Wavefront OBJ file of the C-alpha trace (Angstrom):
o trace
v 7.371 -52.623 43.620
v 8.414 -51.926 40.159
v 5.646 -55.367 39.562
v 3.120 -53.281 40.743
v 3.602 -49.822 38.466
v 2.486 -52.736 35.683
v -0.574 -54.337 37.974
v -1.848 -51.254 39.532
v -1.564 -49.075 36.681
v -4.217 -46.602 35.885
v -3.155 -47.728 32.020
v -5.967 -49.760 29.645
v -3.008 -50.982 27.731
v -2.630 -53.211 30.740
v -5.558 -53.514 33.052
v -9.164 -52.611 33.767
v -10.688 -53.742 36.891
v -11.417 -50.219 38.481
v -13.908 -49.508 36.248
v -15.083 -53.293 36.248
v -15.325 -52.831 39.634
v -17.279 -49.670 39.826
v -19.910 -51.319 37.407
v -20.041 -54.720 39.498
v -23.564 -55.744 39.748
v -25.088 -53.462 36.796
v -23.648 -55.429 33.698
v -26.278 -57.682 32.323
v -24.407 -58.314 28.460
v -21.395 -59.418 28.136
v -18.925 -59.067 24.790
v -15.669 -61.087 25.408
v -12.874 -62.077 22.906
v -9.360 -60.886 21.103
v -8.442 -57.467 20.064
v -11.434 -57.876 16.938
v -13.668 -57.569 20.103
v -12.347 -54.833 21.683
v -12.108 -53.074 19.107
v -15.279 -53.767 17.235
v -17.884 -53.756 19.514
v -19.407 -50.536 21.143
v -21.338 -51.308 24.492
v -23.191 -47.568 23.880
v -24.343 -48.540 20.960
v -25.696 -52.153 21.784
v -27.604 -50.544 24.801
v -29.083 -48.056 23.445
v -30.957 -50.883 21.066
v -30.964 -53.828 23.370
v -31.667 -51.621 26.505
v -28.916 -53.413 28.329
v -26.141 -52.210 30.617
v -22.996 -53.775 28.608
v -19.771 -54.480 28.938
v -16.793 -54.866 25.773
v -14.079 -57.992 28.201
v -12.418 -58.428 24.790
v -9.046 -57.653 24.763
v -5.691 -57.777 23.217
v -4.404 -61.432 22.326
v -7.178 -62.958 24.436
v -7.175 -66.601 25.047
v -9.680 -69.336 24.966
v -8.334 -69.558 28.561
v -8.286 -65.865 29.488
v -12.065 -65.737 28.627
v -13.329 -68.346 30.688
v -11.353 -66.935 33.535
v -12.314 -63.466 32.794
v -16.033 -64.406 32.565
v -15.375 -66.711 35.843
v -14.873 -63.402 38.132
v -17.408 -61.233 36.156
v -20.647 -63.428 35.883
v -20.598 -64.379 39.986
v -21.095 -60.424 40.361
v -23.183 -59.585 37.481
v -26.495 -60.539 36.532
v -25.396 -61.242 33.031
v -28.363 -62.814 30.708
v -26.075 -62.818 27.455
v -22.567 -63.312 26.590
v -21.623 -62.757 23.020
v -18.302 -64.930 22.159
v -15.973 -63.974 19.279
v -13.799 -66.295 17.974
v -11.049 -66.501 15.605
v -9.083 -68.952 13.520
v -6.131 -68.056 15.061
v -7.420 -68.105 18.382
v -8.294 -71.412 18.151
v -4.975 -72.558 16.891
v -2.583 -70.792 19.002
v -1.191 -73.209 21.469
v 0.761 -72.457 25.195
v 4.000 -73.721 23.925
v 4.506 -72.381 20.016
v 2.660 -68.577 20.952
v 4.471 -65.813 22.956
v 1.578 -65.267 25.805
v 0.915 -61.715 25.220
v -3.104 -62.075 25.787
v -1.755 -64.275 29.401
v 0.464 -61.216 29.981
v -2.542 -58.490 29.365
v -4.611 -61.101 31.534
v -2.429 -61.163 34.842
v -2.591 -57.711 34.451
v -6.494 -57.914 34.291
v -7.133 -59.657 37.559
v -6.548 -57.564 40.450
v -6.371 -60.679 43.012
v -2.408 -61.551 43.725
v -3.626 -65.615 43.924
v -5.596 -65.187 41.423
v -2.871 -64.261 39.292
v -0.790 -67.246 40.842
v -3.665 -68.919 39.740
v -3.761 -68.440 36.227
v -0.458 -68.212 35.760
v 0.083 -71.363 36.682
v -2.164 -72.957 34.690
v -1.623 -71.345 31.453
v 1.923 -70.525 31.176
v 4.340 -72.372 29.212
v 7.556 -72.685 31.732
v 9.132 -72.484 28.394
v 7.898 -68.560 28.646
v 8.417 -67.595 32.540
v 11.481 -65.617 31.632
v 9.706 -64.007 29.138
v 6.859 -63.078 31.247
v 9.762 -61.916 33.909
v 11.153 -59.367 31.849
v 7.823 -57.843 30.189
v 6.286 -57.747 33.601
v 9.579 -56.162 34.522
v 10.098 -53.800 31.261
v 6.313 -52.801 31.316
v 6.353 -51.786 34.551
v 9.732 -49.771 34.446
v 7.271 -48.091 31.701
v 4.750 -47.156 34.184
v 7.203 -45.750 36.179
v 8.855 -43.009 33.901
v 5.760 -42.110 32.594
v 4.453 -41.238 36.331
v 8.135 -39.465 37.111
v 7.975 -37.517 33.540
v 3.650 -36.385 34.037
v 3.539 -38.145 30.431
v 0.858 -40.447 31.945
v -1.702 -39.269 30.456
v -0.819 -39.826 27.084
v -0.522 -43.541 27.513
v -4.271 -43.667 29.464
v -6.492 -44.674 26.309
v -9.756 -44.273 28.393
v -12.669 -47.200 27.635
v -15.960 -46.880 27.547
v -17.325 -49.891 29.100
v -14.457 -51.588 28.186
v -14.483 -50.484 24.738
v -11.521 -48.598 23.283
v -11.306 -47.070 19.993
v -8.360 -48.464 17.740
v -5.543 -45.686 17.925
v -6.071 -43.054 15.959
v -3.339 -42.165 13.361
v -2.766 -45.386 12.711
v -4.755 -44.438 9.243
v -7.274 -46.769 7.345
v -7.021 -49.769 5.221
v -6.351 -48.983 1.570
v -9.064 -50.617 -1.210
v -7.822 -52.911 -3.612
v -9.265 -53.163 -6.918
v -10.736 -56.296 -8.170
v -7.108 -56.823 -10.296
v -5.532 -56.765 -7.705
v -8.077 -58.745 -5.089
v -7.953 -61.558 -7.585
v -4.407 -61.484 -7.857
v -4.101 -61.865 -3.983
v -7.715 -64.513 -3.881
v -6.844 -67.648 -2.106
v -2.817 -66.833 -1.377
v -2.956 -67.556 2.317
v -4.035 -70.775 4.154
v -4.211 -70.653 7.676
v -3.699 -73.745 9.928
v -6.493 -75.836 10.840
v -4.191 -77.418 13.002
v -7.051 -76.673 16.205
v -5.418 -76.708 19.517
v -7.463 -79.499 21.698
v -7.394 -77.338 25.334
v -8.729 -74.326 22.896
v -11.857 -76.747 22.113
v -11.739 -77.590 26.033
v -12.002 -74.299 26.615
v -14.605 -73.287 24.349
v -16.732 -76.104 25.723
v -16.319 -74.968 28.967
v -17.022 -71.583 28.753
v -20.326 -72.988 27.034
v -21.232 -74.767 29.755
v -20.596 -72.875 32.577
v -22.208 -69.854 31.539
v -25.486 -72.605 31.147
v -25.002 -73.503 34.472
v -25.414 -69.840 35.401
v -28.322 -69.656 33.088
v -26.287 -67.001 30.787
v -27.230 -67.378 26.774
v -24.615 -67.801 24.522
v -23.971 -66.096 21.230
v -20.627 -67.343 19.076
v -19.516 -65.111 16.926
v -16.934 -64.138 13.958
v -16.618 -60.825 13.434
v -16.537 -58.939 9.639
v -13.156 -59.720 7.931
v -12.320 -57.288 5.355
v -13.093 -58.093 1.812
v -9.733 -58.204 1.193
v -9.002 -60.503 4.061
v -11.708 -62.648 3.117
v -10.166 -62.718 -0.983
v -6.988 -64.142 0.676
v -7.705 -66.706 3.036
v -8.512 -69.828 1.219
v -10.207 -71.924 4.230
v -12.084 -69.614 6.564
v -14.680 -72.714 5.471
v -12.855 -74.879 7.172
v -13.538 -72.587 10.631
v -16.840 -71.896 9.999
v -17.481 -75.356 9.685
v -15.860 -76.355 12.818
v -17.834 -73.266 14.693
v -20.454 -74.251 13.706
v -20.503 -77.730 14.578
v -19.999 -76.788 17.809
v -22.944 -74.444 17.751
v -25.233 -76.776 16.659
v -24.341 -79.914 19.260
v -25.233 -77.136 22.234
v -27.813 -75.442 20.436
v -26.610 -71.946 20.549
v -26.556 -69.473 17.929
v -23.125 -68.435 15.683
v -22.599 -66.260 13.030
v -20.497 -65.210 10.453
v -20.442 -61.684 9.858
v -17.605 -62.379 6.914
v -21.161 -64.087 5.377
v -23.219 -60.972 6.107
v -24.864 -59.976 2.360
v -24.723 -56.313 3.364
v -20.956 -55.807 4.690
v -19.543 -53.952 1.810
v -21.737 -51.806 1.870
v -22.056 -51.571 5.662
v -18.607 -51.477 6.047
v -16.383 -49.876 3.314
v -12.913 -50.833 3.866
v -12.107 -47.404 3.254
v -13.160 -46.396 6.593
v -14.626 -49.370 8.335
v -11.038 -50.911 8.990
v -7.860 -49.654 10.372
v -6.521 -52.929 9.168
v -7.564 -55.970 6.802
v -9.192 -57.254 10.383
v -9.537 -54.454 12.828
v -12.604 -52.193 12.498
v -12.147 -48.652 12.771
v -14.246 -46.489 15.969
v -16.772 -45.678 12.119
v -16.650 -49.304 11.439
v -17.545 -50.471 15.105
v -19.744 -48.704 15.098
v -21.775 -49.358 12.481
v -21.466 -52.786 13.245
v -22.817 -52.277 16.681
v -25.947 -50.790 15.439
v -26.051 -53.298 12.935
v -25.391 -56.179 15.282
v -27.670 -55.052 17.978
v -30.756 -54.889 15.483
v -30.198 -58.114 14.018
v -30.249 -59.686 17.465
v -33.438 -57.476 18.649
v -34.960 -58.878 15.745
v -33.541 -62.756 16.136
v -34.996 -62.781 19.968
v -37.908 -61.465 18.665
v -38.159 -65.131 17.183
v -37.715 -64.072 13.358
v -35.516 -66.135 11.058
v -32.417 -64.027 10.144
v -30.658 -67.076 8.062
v -31.428 -64.431 4.766
v -29.142 -62.103 6.068
v -26.165 -64.131 5.537
v -24.478 -65.974 2.625
v -24.802 -69.693 3.367
v -20.956 -70.259 2.598
v -18.044 -69.178 1.112
v -18.515 -70.498 -2.421
v -22.038 -68.456 -1.969
v -20.215 -65.783 -1.130
v -16.877 -65.562 -3.668
v -19.432 -66.011 -6.478
v -21.016 -62.700 -5.601
v -17.791 -60.734 -5.928
v -16.981 -58.848 -8.741
v -13.115 -59.992 -8.620
v -14.445 -63.560 -9.377
v -14.335 -62.642 -13.067
v -10.744 -61.766 -12.774
v -9.509 -65.170 -11.142
v -11.458 -67.247 -13.373
v -9.769 -65.687 -16.546
v -6.663 -65.801 -14.621
l 1 2 3 4 5 6 7 8 9 10 11 12 13 14 15 16 17 18 19 20 21 22 23 24 25 26 27 28 29 30 31 32 33 34 35 36 37 38 39 40 41 42 43 44 45 46 47 48 49 50 51 52 53 54 55 56 57 58 59 60 61 62 63 64 65 66 67 68 69 70 71 72 73 74 75 76 77 78 79 80 81 82 83 84 85 86 87 88 89 90 91 92 93 94 95 96 97 98 99 100 101 102 103 104 105 106 107 108 109 110 111 112 113 114 115 116 117 118 119 120 121 122 123 124 125 126 127 128 129 130 131 132 133 134 135 136 137 138 139 140 141 142 143 144 145 146 147 148 149 150 151 152 153 154 155 156 157 158 159 160 161 162 163 164 165 166 167 168 169 170 171 172 173 174 175 176 177 178 179 180 181 182 183 184 185 186 187 188 189 190 191 192 193 194 195 196 197 198 199 200 201 202 203 204 205 206 207 208 209 210 211 212 213 214 215 216 217 218 219 220 221 222 223 224 225 226 227 228 229 230 231 232 233 234 235 236 237 238 239 240 241 242 243 244 245 246 247 248 249 250 251 252 253 254 255 256 257 258 259 260 261 262 263 264 265 266 267 268 269 270 271 272 273 274 275 276 277 278 279 280 281 282 283 284 285 286 287 288 289 290 291 292 293 294 295 296 297 298 299 300 301 302 303 304 305 306 307 308 309 310 311 312 313 314 315 316 317 318 319 320 321 322 323 324 325 326 327
């Protein structure tokens, strides 16, 4: 009974299946990914430009396996023509045994069929985390019970707009750094390049499953902030990896951190809530640009000139690099 307060709670933090059920049969454009996608794509804006009926399936910590599962739920019951898959480097390197399965906890809540929950659990959750999962569902179920009992439920219910939930207000915006500060941070982080084979398998299965359904696939990395792009030393590694898979399957692949107009389109002081998540204003600006760009690409226009060829070319244009060189 306590578990059902978690699974059935009308709480956007845990699931959105009722909204998806109400729209079943009408969704023809899907975006999917982690919280970067969840807070980055605004369906209402995509629909205005593309003439679509879209849904944002993104969710916090969503794994590649979770993305595949969600597409297997939604594609058979909707006339989907295009799936936009957001992929970040940490999504590719997470493993079932080394990372707490926060995203799988949410995913199980979003699946409203008990047998399907069990199947997903057994396929994707390491026995190492069975106790953690049990505890979290129990804890959050009790939390939902308390909200209902105290009449405070609505304070937690973040209403979504076709899956899009604006990043929670009140957390502030990203503070821009000076060129000197960016130079000090330049290449100060190196992300793991140990891409888990299970994630690559799931990515390939996503592309192949969509193709089998007659659905177009677009791979994207959403725009990181200027300071995050400066900090991480090996973003090109992940760009090359995704490009190789995209070339193999002949699907479009765009890295929006390499967008030449990114800093003008998405100024850090208003467009980001932290170094990787777009604010509501940023998501709306990005969605408008993305929709227009995809419309141009669909018409046959070559849009490659909108992007730097690689990260070295982008860094060469950054004003803070003169301080890196000087240092």
